[in-house]
Structure formats: structure tokens, C-alpha cells
C-alpha positions as CSV (number, residue, x, y, z in Angstrom):
1,X,-14.3,-18.0,-4.7
2,X,-11.9,-17.3,-7.6
3,X,-9.8,-20.3,-8.5
4,X,-6.5,-18.4,-8.9
5,X,-5.5,-14.9,-7.8
6,X,-2.4,-13.1,-9.1
7,X,-0.7,-10.6,-6.7
8,X,1.6,-8.1,-8.3
9,X,4.3,-6.9,-6.0
10,X,3.7,-10.0,-4.0
11,X,7.2,-9.9,-2.3
12,X,6.7,-6.3,-1.0
13,X,5.4,-5.2,2.4
14,X,1.7,-5.2,1.4
15,X,1.8,-7.8,-1.2
16,X,3.3,-10.5,0.9
17,X,0.7,-9.9,3.6
18,X,-2.1,-10.2,1.0
19,X,-0.5,-13.4,-0.3
20,X,-0.4,-14.9,3.2
21,X,-4.1,-14.1,3.8
22,X,-5.2,-15.5,0.4
23,X,-3.3,-18.8,1.1
24,X,-4.8,-19.0,4.6
25,X,-8.2,-18.7,2.9
26,X,-7.5,-21.7,0.7
27,X,-7.0,-19.7,-2.5
28,X,-4.5,-20.7,-5.2
29,X,-2.0,-17.8,-5.5
30,X,0.4,-16.7,-8.2
31,X,3.1,-14.1,-7.3
32,X,4.8,-11.7,-9.7
33,X,8.3,-10.3,-9.3
34,X,10.8,-8.8,-11.6
35,X,13.3,-11.3,-10.2
36,X,13.5,-15.0,-10.5
37,X,12.2,-17.1,-7.6
38,X,14.8,-17.6,-4.9
39,X,16.2,-21.1,-4.9
40,X,15.3,-21.6,-1.2
41,X,11.7,-20.3,-1.5
42,X,9.3,-23.3,-0.8
43,X,6.2,-21.2,-0.2
44,X,3.0,-22.8,-1.5
45,X,2.3,-20.3,-4.3
46,X,3.1,-20.2,-8.0
47,X,5.7,-17.7,-9.2
48,X,5.8,-15.6,-12.4
49,X,8.8,-13.5,-13.3
50,X,7.3,-10.4,-15.0
51,X,8.4,-6.7,-15.5
52,X,5.4,-4.3,-15.6
53,X,7.7,-1.5,-16.8
54,X,8.8,-3.3,-20.0
55,X,5.9,-5.7,-20.3
56,X,8.2,-8.7,-20.4
57,X,6.4,-11.8,-19.0
58,X,3.2,-10.0,-18.0
59,X,1.0,-11.8,-20.5
60,X,2.2,-15.1,-19.2
61,X,1.7,-13.9,-15.6
62,X,-1.9,-12.9,-16.0
63,X,-2.9,-15.9,-18.2
64,X,-5.7,-17.9,-16.7
65,X,-6.1,-16.0,-13.4
66,X,-9.6,-15.1,-12.1
67,X,-8.5,-12.0,-10.1
68,X,-5.5,-9.7,-9.9
69,X,-4.5,-7.7,-6.7
70,X,-2.2,-5.0,-7.9
71,X,0.2,-4.1,-5.0
72,X,3.2,-3.1,-7.1
73,X,3.8,0.6,-7.4
74,X,6.2,3.1,-8.9
75,X,6.9,6.5,-7.3
76,X,6.8,8.6,-10.5
77,X,3.6,9.9,-11.9
78,X,4.1,8.5,-15.4
79,X,5.7,5.3,-14.2
80,X,2.7,4.4,-12.0
81,X,0.4,4.9,-15.0
82,X,2.6,2.9,-17.2
83,X,2.6,-0.1,-14.8
84,X,-1.2,-0.1,-14.7
85,X,-1.5,0.4,-18.5
86,X,0.7,-2.6,-19.1
87,X,-1.3,-4.7,-16.6
88,X,-4.8,-3.6,-17.9
89,X,-3.8,-4.3,-21.5
90,X,-2.4,-7.8,-20.7
91,X,-5.4,-8.6,-18.5
92,X,-7.8,-7.5,-21.2
93,X,-6.2,-9.7,-23.8
94,X,-6.1,-12.7,-21.5
95,X,-9.8,-12.7,-20.5
96,X,-11.8,-10.7,-18.0
97,X,-10.2,-11.1,-14.5
98,X,-11.4,-9.0,-11.5
99,X,-8.7,-6.3,-11.2
100,X,-8.2,-4.8,-7.7
101,X,-6.2,-1.6,-7.6
102,X,-4.6,-0.4,-4.3
103,X,-4.7,3.4,-4.0
104,X,-4.4,6.1,-1.4
105,X,-6.9,8.3,0.5
106,X,-6.6,11.9,-0.9
107,X,-5.3,11.2,-4.4
108,X,-8.0,13.4,-5.7
109,X,-7.4,16.2,-3.3
110,X,-3.6,16.4,-2.7
111,X,-1.6,17.7,-5.7
112,X,1.4,15.6,-5.1
113,X,2.8,14.2,-8.4
114,X,2.7,10.6,-7.1
115,X,-0.9,11.0,-6.0
116,X,-1.8,12.4,-9.4
117,X,-0.3,9.2,-10.9
118,X,-2.4,7.1,-8.6
119,X,-5.5,9.0,-9.5
120,X,-4.8,8.6,-13.2
121,X,-4.2,4.9,-12.6
122,X,-7.5,4.6,-10.8
123,X,-9.3,6.2,-13.7
124,X,-7.6,3.8,-16.1
125,X,-8.8,0.8,-14.2
126,X,-12.3,2.2,-14.0
127,X,-12.3,2.8,-17.8
128,X,-10.7,-0.5,-18.7
129,X,-13.9,-2.5,-19.1
130,X,-12.6,-5.1,-16.7
131,X,-14.6,-6.0,-13.6
132,X,-12.7,-4.0,-11.0
133,X,-12.4,-2.8,-7.4
134,X,-10.5,0.3,-6.2
135,X,-9.5,0.5,-2.5
136,X,-7.9,3.6,-1.0
137,X,-6.1,3.5,2.3
138,X,-4.4,6.1,4.5
139,X,-0.6,6.0,5.0
140,X,0.8,2.9,6.6
141,X,2.4,2.9,10.0
142,X,5.6,1.8,8.2
143,X,5.8,5.2,6.4
144,X,5.7,7.2,9.6
145,X,8.2,5.0,11.3
146,X,10.6,5.4,8.4
147,X,10.2,9.2,8.4
148,X,10.7,9.5,12.1
149,X,13.7,7.1,12.1
150,X,15.4,9.4,9.5
151,X,14.4,12.6,11.2
152,X,15.7,11.4,14.6
153,X,19.3,11.2,13.3
154,X,19.7,14.9,14.4
155,X,19.2,16.4,17.9
156,X,16.3,18.5,16.8
157,X,13.7,16.2,15.0
158,X,11.7,18.0,12.3
159,X,8.2,16.8,11.6
160,X,5.5,18.2,9.3
161,X,3.0,20.5,10.9
162,X,-0.1,18.5,10.1
163,X,-2.0,15.4,11.1
164,X,-1.9,11.8,10.1
165,X,-4.2,8.8,10.3
166,X,-1.9,5.8,9.8
167,X,-3.3,2.3,9.3
168,X,-1.7,-1.1,9.8
169,X,-0.6,-2.8,6.6
170,X,-1.9,-6.1,7.8
171,X,-5.4,-4.6,8.2
172,X,-5.3,-3.3,4.7
173,X,-4.2,-6.7,3.5
174,X,-7.2,-8.3,5.3
175,X,-9.5,-6.0,3.3
176,X,-7.7,-6.6,0.0
177,X,-7.9,-10.4,0.4
178,X,-11.6,-10.3,1.2
179,X,-12.3,-8.0,-1.8
180,X,-10.2,-10.2,-4.1
181,X,-12.2,-13.3,-3.1
182,X,-15.5,-11.5,-3.5
183,X,-17.3,-9.9,-6.4
184,X,-16.1,-6.6,-7.9
185,X,-17.5,-3.5,-6.1
186,X,-16.1,-0.6,-8.1
187,X,-15.0,2.0,-5.5
188,X,-14.7,0.2,-2.2
189,X,-15.1,2.1,1.1
190,X,-11.8,3.6,2.3
191,X,-9.6,2.0,4.9
192,X,-8.2,4.3,7.6
193,X,-6.3,4.0,10.8
194,X,-8.0,4.3,14.3
195,X,-6.5,7.7,15.3
196,X,-6.1,11.1,13.7
197,X,-3.2,12.8,15.6
198,X,-0.7,15.5,14.9
199,X,2.7,14.3,13.5
200,X,4.4,15.6,16.6
201,X,2.3,13.2,18.7
202,X,3.2,10.2,16.5
203,X,6.8,11.3,16.6
204,X,6.7,11.4,20.4
205,X,5.4,7.8,20.4
206,X,8.3,6.8,18.2
207,X,10.9,8.4,20.5
208,X,9.4,6.8,23.6
209,X,9.4,3.4,21.9
210,X,13.0,3.7,20.6
211,X,14.4,5.2,23.9
212,X,15.6,8.3,22.2
213,X,15.5,11.9,23.5
214,X,15.0,14.5,20.8
215,X,13.4,17.9,20.6
216,X,10.5,17.8,18.2
217,X,10.2,20.7,15.8
218,X,6.9,21.0,13.8
219,X,7.7,22.6,10.4
220,X,5.0,24.5,8.4
221,X,6.0,24.0,4.8
222,X,4.6,26.2,2.0
223,X,2.8,25.2,-1.2
224,X,-0.5,23.7,-2.3
225,X,0.5,20.2,-1.5
226,X,1.3,20.9,2.1
227,X,-1.7,23.2,2.4
228,X,-3.9,20.2,1.4
229,X,-2.2,18.0,4.0
230,X,-2.8,20.7,6.7
231,X,-6.5,20.8,5.6
232,X,-6.7,17.0,6.2
233,X,-7.2,16.0,2.5
234,X,-5.4,12.8,3.2
235,X,-7.5,11.8,6.1
236,X,-10.7,9.7,6.3
237,X,-12.1,10.0,9.9
238,X,-15.4,8.6,8.8
239,X,-13.6,5.4,7.8
240,X,-11.5,4.8,10.9
241,X,-11.9,1.0,10.7
242,X,-8.4,0.1,11.7
243,X,-7.8,-1.3,15.2
244,X,-4.0,-1.4,15.4
245,X,-2.6,1.9,16.8
246,X,0.8,3.3,16.0
247,X,2.0,2.3,19.5
248,X,0.8,-1.3,18.8
249,X,2.7,-1.3,15.6
250,X,5.9,0.0,17.2
251,X,5.8,-2.8,19.7
252,X,6.4,-5.2,16.8
253,X,9.9,-3.9,16.2
254,X,12.9,-5.5,17.9
255,X,15.2,-2.6,16.9
256,X,13.6,0.7,16.2
257,X,16.9,2.3,15.3
258,X,17.6,-0.3,12.7
259,X,15.6,-2.2,10.1
260,X,14.6,-5.3,12.1
261,X,10.8,-5.8,11.9
262,X,8.3,-8.5,12.8
263,X,5.7,-8.5,10.1
264,X,2.0,-8.0,11.1
265,X,0.0,-11.2,11.4
């Protein structure tokens, strides 16, 4: 088992779940954030203030770690690549830690700019010379919930006319923690949710759970990106390893119209 594991983006949705699982496994954890550690944070992990955009503090953050779980992300193509470049260069100078990169199913098939950035970042990790693991997952339940919450603000609720296979963030965190503790595997098997269903079905589940009444309007959008989504390029039905359904996930919210959320365990 690695002696110390660094988690970038360790205060975000996925990162904090990974941190929790690594601590439960008895691993020494270091968390990075662009912000200083809150004064009331008494969690049993080390803290490193580092900015992957500018590079400030990154060398110090990676120093001495045995593995790095990269959960931080940026939503621009070039920004995502820059984050990974900064991390790879610092990790390479600091030793040879196991670098685990979190990616998305379909980054090589859906021509979305953000996906292109994730694919380029994967390739950078694979060419880094560092021991590495790349894990792709389908969209989180959280993403669908946020999309539907926004769409339900109007009487007619627009949804994309294609399918999803959402997965629970906690289950992805389980896999990431296991991979981080283990040996590098290169490209790990994808992680996908238990059900492939049309967006309108997931939207209906959201409306029932939130007690709202809306007309659902599937919208067929043009372009290569949405054509790839309609073709299922973002799905992984052969890797439906998740157990938590979208309805299970929605049951964890105390207020589906707001932002109150009980994190997965």
C-alpha cells in the first residue's frame, strides 16, 4: 500500500469522497486546494495549498507522495491540458509517483471541446513516463440532477433527445481509491451506471422525487456532438458495474428544489 496519496481537487464532489475512502483504508492522505485550509477543518489529512493553473505550490504538494489521484478539472480544453501538464512536470521532477487520471467515457468519440481536452490530458499522462492509471466513468447522477433542476424552472421542461447511463460518484470514488492503493494498470476498465435510459425517463424520475408537475419536451439538437450522443458514444453498457440507481441517488436529497444534499457514503 502506498505510504502517502495526494488527491488534487480533494475538496470537490468526487475528491472528498476519494479522500474519505482512502482515510478509511488507513492511507495517509494529502489534499490540494487553491485556498488555504479552513481554520475549523480538523480532518485527519495533510493540506497543501497549490494552484495547478499557475504552478504555485505544486512542487511542494507532490513532494514525497507515492501516488496522485487527479480529481481536479477545468472546463476549457486548453485549461484541462494545462492542469495536467503542470502536474505531470512537477510529479516527474519529484520522483515517480503513480498518477491516476479521472476521465470520462466517450472522450475519444464525442467531439465536445471539453472531452477533447480530457482525451489530450489522458494522452499526456500515458506519454509521461510515470506509472499511471486512467479511469473513465459515465456522467454522475449529480450532473443530471443539476440539469433537470435548471430545466424544471419553466412549465415545459426541455431535455436532450438521447440516452444517459449515470453513475453514482461514491461508486466511482470506491474504484479510484482501490486503484490508487494498488499497482498502476494503464487504462482501467470503465465505470458506468446500472441503467441506460432516455433523458425523458430520468427527468420524469426527478419530477416525481421533487413533487413537481412539468411537461417534458425531448429536444433533438443538431451537430456532430449531439449526433454522437444520440449514437450512444458516451455510454458503456458492457461496464454497467454501478448499483446505485438515479432514484436511489435522488432519495439522498432533502430538498430537490434547492442545493441541500446528503453526500453518498
